C-alpha positions in Angstrom: 141.2 123.3 81.1 144.5 124.9 82.0 146.1 127.0 84.7 145.8 129.9 82.4 142.0 129.8 82.6 139.7 131.2 85.3 139.6 129.1 88.4 136.7 131.0 90.0 134.2 130.1 87.3 131.4 127.7 88.2 132.0 124.1 86.9 130.7 124.0 83.3 129.1 120.6 84.1 128.7 118.2 87.1 130.8 115.1 86.6 128.7 113.1 89.1 125.5 113.6 87.0 126.8 112.6 83.5 125.1 109.7 81.8 127.0 108.6 78.6 125.2 107.2 75.5 126.5 105.8 72.3 125.3 106.6 68.8 126.3 104.5 65.8 127.2 107.0 63.0 128.3 104.3 60.5 128.8 100.5 60.9 131.3 100.1 63.8 131.8 103.8 64.3 130.3 105.3 67.5 130.0 108.7 69.0 129.8 108.7 72.8 128.0 111.7 74.2 126.2 112.8 77.3 122.5 112.1 77.2 121.6 115.8 77.3 123.8 116.6 74.2 120.8 117.7 72.1 119.3 119.8 75.0 122.2 122.1 75.9 124.8 124.2 74.1 127.7 122.9 76.2 127.7 119.5 77.9 130.2 117.1 79.4 133.0 115.6 77.4 132.3 113.6 74.2 134.2 110.6 73.1 133.9 107.7 70.7 135.2 104.4 69.4 135.9 102.6 66.1 135.7 98.9 65.6 137.8 97.0 63.1 138.0 93.3 62.4 140.7 92.7 64.9 140.5 95.5 67.5 139.0 98.7 68.8 140.3 102.3 68.9 138.8 104.6 71.6 138.8 108.4 71.5 139.2 110.1 74.9 139.1 108.5 78.4 137.0 111.1 80.3 137.5 112.9 83.6 137.5 110.1 86.1 137.3 106.4 86.6 133.5 106.3 86.8 133.1 108.0 83.4 135.9 105.9 81.9 134.0 102.8 83.1 130.9 104.1 81.5 132.8 104.5 78.2 134.4 101.1 78.3 131.0 99.6 79.2 129.5 101.1 76.0 132.2 99.5 74.0 131.6 96.2 75.6 127.9 96.4 74.9 128.6 96.0 71.1 132.0 94.1 70.9 134.3 91.9 72.9 137.3 92.8 70.7 140.3 94.2 72.5 140.6 97.9 73.0 144.0 98.1 71.3 144.4 101.9 71.0 143.3 104.9 73.1 143.8 108.5 71.7 143.7 111.6 73.8 143.0 114.8 71.8 144.7 116.9 74.5 146.1 116.8 78.0 142.9 118.3 79.5 141.9 116.1 82.4 138.3 115.5 81.1 139.9 114.0 78.0 142.8 112.0 79.5 142.4 111.3 83.2 140.6 108.0 82.7 143.6 106.5 80.8 144.6 104.5 83.9 141.5 102.5 83.8 142.1 101.0 80.4 143.9 97.6 80.0 147.7 97.5 80.2 147.6 96.2 76.7 145.9 99.3 75.4 148.4 101.6 73.5 147.9 105.2 74.6 148.4 107.8 71.8 149.1 111.5 72.4 150.9 114.4 70.8 154.4 114.8 72.2 153.4 118.1 73.9 150.5 116.3 75.7 152.8 113.5 76.9 155.3 116.0 78.1 152.7 118.0 80.0 151.2 114.9 81.7 154.6 113.6 82.7 155.8 117.0 84.1 152.6 118.6 85.4 150.1 116.0 86.3 149.8 116.7 90.0 149.5 120.5 89.5 146.9 119.9 86.8 144.9 117.5 89.0 144.9 120.1 91.8 143.6 122.7 89.3 140.9 120.4 88.0 139.7 119.6 91.5 139.4 123.4 92.1 137.6 123.8 88.8 135.3 120.8 88.8 134.8 120.4 92.6 135.9 117.9 95.2 134.5 114.4 95.5 134.1 114.0 91.7 136.5 111.1 91.4 139.5 113.3 90.3 141.3 112.5 93.6 141.5 108.8 92.6 142.9 109.2 89.0 146.4 108.1 88.2 148.7 109.5 85.6 149.1 107.5 82.4 150.9 109.2 79.5 151.5 108.1 75.9 153.0 104.9 74.7 153.1 106.4 71.2 153.4 110.1 70.3 152.1 111.7 67.1 153.7 115.0 66.1 152.1 114.9 62.6 150.1 111.9 61.5 149.9 108.1 61.8 147.5 105.5 60.4 146.2 102.8 62.7 145.1 99.5 61.3 142.2 97.9 63.2 141.8 95.1 60.7 140.2 96.0 57.4 139.7 99.5 58.8 142.2 102.4 58.9 141.9 105.3 61.4 144.1 108.4 61.0 145.4 110.4 64.0 146.4 113.9 62.8 147.9 117.1 64.2 146.8 120.1 62.2 148.4 122.7 64.5 147.6 124.7 67.7 143.9 125.2 68.3 143.5 125.2 72.1 146.6 123.4 73.2 150.0 122.8 71.6 149.1 119.1 71.4 145.7 119.0 69.8 145.0 115.8 67.9 142.1 114.9 65.7 140.9 111.3 64.9 139.6 110.7 61.4 137.7 107.6 60.3 137.8 108.1 56.5 135.5 105.3 55.5 132.7 106.7 57.7 133.7 110.4 57.2 133.7 111.0 61.0 136.2 113.3 62.7 136.7 113.8 66.5 138.3 117.2 67.2 138.4 117.5 71.0 138.4 121.0 72.4 139.6 122.7 69.3 135.8 123.1 68.7 133.8 123.1 72.0 130.4 122.7 70.4 128.3 124.0 67.5 126.8 127.5 67.5 126.2 129.3 69.7 129.3 127.9 71.6 132.5 129.9 71.3 136.1 128.9 71.3 138.0 128.9 74.7 141.3 130.6 74.2 142.7 129.2 77.4 146.3 129.4 76.1 145.7 132.4 73.8 147.3 132.3 70.3 143.9 133.0 68.6 145.6 133.6 65.2 147.0 130.1 65.2 143.6 128.8 66.2 142.0 130.4 63.2 144.7 128.9 60.9 144.2 125.4 62.3 140.4 125.5 62.2 140.6 126.6 58.6 142.9 123.7 57.8 140.5 121.2 59.4 137.6 122.7 57.5 139.4 122.5 54.2 140.6 118.9 54.8 137.0 117.6 55.3 134.5 116.6 52.7 131.3 118.7 53.0 129.2 115.7 54.2 131.7 114.7 57.0 130.4 114.5 60.6 132.4 116.3 63.3 132.2 115.3 67.0 133.3 118.4 69.0 134.7 118.3 72.5 131.5 119.1 74.3 128.5 119.2 72.0 126.3 117.6 69.4 127.6 116.4 66.0 128.2 119.1 63.4 129.2 119.6 59.8 132.3 121.2 58.3 130.3 124.3 57.3 129.6 124.8 61.0 133.3 125.7 61.5 132.6 129.0 60.0 130.8 130.2 63.2 133.9 130.0 65.5 136.1 131.3 62.7 133.8 134.3 62.2 133.8 135.0 66.0 137.6 134.8 66.1 138.0 137.2 63.1 135.7 139.7 64.7 137.5 139.3 68.1 140.8 139.9 66.4 139.6 143.0 64.5 137.9 144.5 67.5 140.8 144.0 70.0 143.3 145.3 67.4 141.2 148.5 67.1 141.0 148.9 70.8 144.7 148.5 71.2 145.4 151.0 68.4 143.1 153.5 70.2 145.3 153.1 73.3 142.6 151.4 75.4 143.4 149.6 78.6 142.3 146.0 79.1 139.3 147.2 81.1 138.3 149.7 78.4 138.8 147.0 75.8 136.4 144.7 77.5 133.8 147.4 77.3 134.6 148.1 73.6 134.6 144.5 72.6 131.3 143.5 74.1 130.2 141.4 71.0 126.8 140.9 72.6 125.5 139.4 69.4 127.3 136.2 70.4 125.7 136.3 73.9 123.3 133.3 73.4 126.0 131.0 74.5 125.3 129.9 78.0 129.0 130.3 79.0 129.4 133.6 77.0 130.4 135.9 79.9 133.1 133.6 81.2 134.4 132.5 77.7 134.3 135.9 76.1 135.0 138.3 78.8 137.1 136.3 81.3 139.1 134.3 78.8 139.0 135.3 75.2 139.2 139.1 75.2 142.1 139.2 77.7 143.9 136.4 75.8 143.6 138.3 72.5 144.7 141.5 74.1 147.8 139.9 75.5 148.6 138.0 72.3 148.3 141.1 70.0 150.6 143.1 72.3 153.3 140.5 72.2 156.3 140.8 69.9 155.1 139.5 66.5 151.5 139.7 67.7 150.5 142.0 64.9 149.9 145.3 66.6 152.8 147.8 66.5 
């Protein structure tokens, strides 16, 4: 979440009620998901871990110390090997606030933009997250811990007879979006660049929907058809499922362009770009009307946005 989003929206999930479970997708490759992930179209943050012969890489650190402890506990249920690496897919608090609970020997990996944001804006972001997720959810106790290693493009991490790749394909929801690819298992964690499978929609919290489309297409084209994707807040999906958010973004782009060309105001554009056929998503009104349409409207009116 970011200060550009709606702060008055109800929390999308209750951090005090999340029970994390692990699912072994391939030997030593685990997705970590809330226990209601197959019951809802948007759940709390997903995560994961990959075990090599020497060490473990963990994906995400969750919103607070309690959830980070659950995640570490799931790792410890299956291995005592050291957690050598921790990757944050973005600066969003529910993906990075739990960093402080990991051992000092754990190497934190982020994109340079994520590290910069956490170093410069952590306290402001924490205040925002408390206003969004509610007081008394453990956010007050978190401590800032930014990257030890930054990845502007790609690195390969050797866990001992197992390589994991950390890649930046471009802007999708934040400037610092990273994905984590376990090639031998064909598993990819994408963070919030994909919230969840259909009917979930992208959240254009920082706008730039055209770049989001380009990045999602790059990710889709990179993956083999039988790969497994772990989205930021939902059940596992396949590369073909990326077509759903891409189709939504293409329709959004076309409809908002038409509304601007017709001289409509933002209020009139919201009426004209109802896109009710995407309304099955439980967070549709907030994501589409409060975030995405206004973001696309602003972006397309900017210099170089595509509308004269």
